PyMOL CGO cylinders between C-alpha atoms (Angstrom):
from pymol import cmd
from pymol.cgo import CYLINDER

trace = [
    CYLINDER, -92.95, -122.43, 67.95, -93.42, -126.00, 69.09, 0.3, 1, 1, 1, 1, 1, 1,
    CYLINDER, -93.42, -126.00, 69.09, -89.73, -126.28, 70.15, 0.3, 1, 1, 1, 1, 1, 1,
    CYLINDER, -89.73, -126.28, 70.15, -90.11, -123.08, 72.05, 0.3, 1, 1, 1, 1, 1, 1,
    CYLINDER, -90.11, -123.08, 72.05, -92.91, -124.51, 74.17, 0.3, 1, 1, 1, 1, 1, 1,
    CYLINDER, -92.91, -124.51, 74.17, -90.78, -127.64, 74.91, 0.3, 1, 1, 1, 1, 1, 1,
    CYLINDER, -90.78, -127.64, 74.91, -87.82, -125.54, 75.93, 0.3, 1, 1, 1, 1, 1, 1,
    CYLINDER, -87.82, -125.54, 75.93, -89.98, -123.45, 78.20, 0.3, 1, 1, 1, 1, 1, 1,
    CYLINDER, -89.98, -123.45, 78.20, -91.51, -126.49, 79.75, 0.3, 1, 1, 1, 1, 1, 1,
    CYLINDER, -91.51, -126.49, 79.75, -88.06, -128.04, 80.41, 0.3, 1, 1, 1, 1, 1, 1,
    CYLINDER, -88.06, -128.04, 80.41, -86.71, -124.78, 81.94, 0.3, 1, 1, 1, 1, 1, 1,
    CYLINDER, -86.71, -124.78, 81.94, -89.84, -124.51, 84.21, 0.3, 1, 1, 1, 1, 1, 1,
    CYLINDER, -89.84, -124.51, 84.21, -89.50, -128.06, 85.35, 0.3, 1, 1, 1, 1, 1, 1,
    CYLINDER, -89.50, -128.06, 85.35, -85.74, -127.51, 86.11, 0.3, 1, 1, 1, 1, 1, 1,
    CYLINDER, -85.74, -127.51, 86.11, -86.59, -124.29, 87.99, 0.3, 1, 1, 1, 1, 1, 1,
    CYLINDER, -86.59, -124.29, 87.99, -89.19, -126.21, 89.94, 0.3, 1, 1, 1, 1, 1, 1,
    CYLINDER, -89.19, -126.21, 89.94, -86.78, -128.92, 90.97, 0.3, 1, 1, 1, 1, 1, 1,
    CYLINDER, -86.78, -128.92, 90.97, -84.10, -126.43, 92.04, 0.3, 1, 1, 1, 1, 1, 1,
    CYLINDER, -84.10, -126.43, 92.04, -86.63, -124.37, 93.92, 0.3, 1, 1, 1, 1, 1, 1,
    CYLINDER, -86.63, -124.37, 93.92, -88.34, -127.29, 95.59, 0.3, 1, 1, 1, 1, 1, 1,
    CYLINDER, -88.34, -127.29, 95.59, -85.08, -129.03, 96.51, 0.3, 1, 1, 1, 1, 1, 1,
    CYLINDER, -85.08, -129.03, 96.51, -82.99, -126.00, 97.43, 0.3, 1, 1, 1, 1, 1, 1,
    CYLINDER, -82.99, -126.00, 97.43, -84.99, -123.06, 98.50, 0.3, 1, 1, 1, 1, 1, 1,
    CYLINDER, -84.99, -123.06, 98.50, -88.53, -124.16, 99.43, 0.3, 1, 1, 1, 1, 1, 1,
    CYLINDER, -88.53, -124.16, 99.43, -89.90, -121.03, 97.86, 0.3, 1, 1, 1, 1, 1, 1,
    CYLINDER, -89.90, -121.03, 97.86, -93.51, -121.89, 98.62, 0.3, 1, 1, 1, 1, 1, 1,
    CYLINDER, -93.51, -121.89, 98.62, -96.44, -121.79, 96.24, 0.3, 1, 1, 1, 1, 1, 1,
    CYLINDER, -96.44, -121.79, 96.24, -94.64, -120.18, 93.37, 0.3, 1, 1, 1, 1, 1, 1,
    CYLINDER, -94.64, -120.18, 93.37, -92.71, -123.39, 92.75, 0.3, 1, 1, 1, 1, 1, 1,
    CYLINDER, -92.71, -123.39, 92.75, -95.92, -125.35, 92.31, 0.3, 1, 1, 1, 1, 1, 1,
    CYLINDER, -95.92, -125.35, 92.31, -97.24, -122.71, 89.90, 0.3, 1, 1, 1, 1, 1, 1,
    CYLINDER, -97.24, -122.71, 89.90, -94.13, -123.17, 87.80, 0.3, 1, 1, 1, 1, 1, 1,
    CYLINDER, -94.13, -123.17, 87.80, -94.64, -126.77, 87.73, 0.3, 1, 1, 1, 1, 1, 1,
    CYLINDER, -94.64, -126.77, 87.73, -98.26, -126.39, 86.57, 0.3, 1, 1, 1, 1, 1, 1,
    CYLINDER, -98.26, -126.39, 86.57, -97.31, -124.01, 83.83, 0.3, 1, 1, 1, 1, 1, 1,
    CYLINDER, -97.31, -124.01, 83.83, -94.50, -126.42, 82.69, 0.3, 1, 1, 1, 1, 1, 1,
    CYLINDER, -94.50, -126.42, 82.69, -97.12, -129.30, 82.48, 0.3, 1, 1, 1, 1, 1, 1,
    CYLINDER, -97.12, -129.30, 82.48, -99.56, -127.24, 80.67, 0.3, 1, 1, 1, 1, 1, 1,
    CYLINDER, -99.56, -127.24, 80.67, -96.93, -126.13, 78.12, 0.3, 1, 1, 1, 1, 1, 1,
    CYLINDER, -96.93, -126.13, 78.12, -95.86, -129.83, 77.56, 0.3, 1, 1, 1, 1, 1, 1,
    CYLINDER, -95.86, -129.83, 77.56, -99.47, -130.92, 77.14, 0.3, 1, 1, 1, 1, 1, 1,
    CYLINDER, -99.47, -130.92, 77.14, -100.11, -128.18, 74.59, 0.3, 1, 1, 1, 1, 1, 1,
    CYLINDER, -100.11, -128.18, 74.59, -97.02, -129.38, 72.65, 0.3, 1, 1, 1, 1, 1, 1,
    CYLINDER, -97.02, -129.38, 72.65, -98.33, -132.97, 72.75, 0.3, 1, 1, 1, 1, 1, 1,
    CYLINDER, -98.33, -132.97, 72.75, -101.88, -132.04, 71.73, 0.3, 1, 1, 1, 1, 1, 1,
    CYLINDER, -101.88, -132.04, 71.73, -100.71, -129.76, 68.93, 0.3, 1, 1, 1, 1, 1, 1,
    CYLINDER, -100.71, -129.76, 68.93, -98.43, -132.47, 67.47, 0.3, 1, 1, 1, 1, 1, 1,
    CYLINDER, -98.43, -132.47, 67.47, -101.17, -135.07, 67.36, 0.3, 1, 1, 1, 1, 1, 1,
    CYLINDER, -101.17, -135.07, 67.36, -103.70, -132.69, 65.73, 0.3, 1, 1, 1, 1, 1, 1,
]
cmd.load_cgo(trace, "trace")
């Protein structure tokens, strides 16, 4: 389950970068970035606990 969160976070960061640099899709791109950061932080917190 931990690897899945990491994979999702990486995919969302890549989608954010593509959208931000290529399409300027607006607010949805920033929402994807926030979700990716939250998923990554959850992984870090769960690994330390």
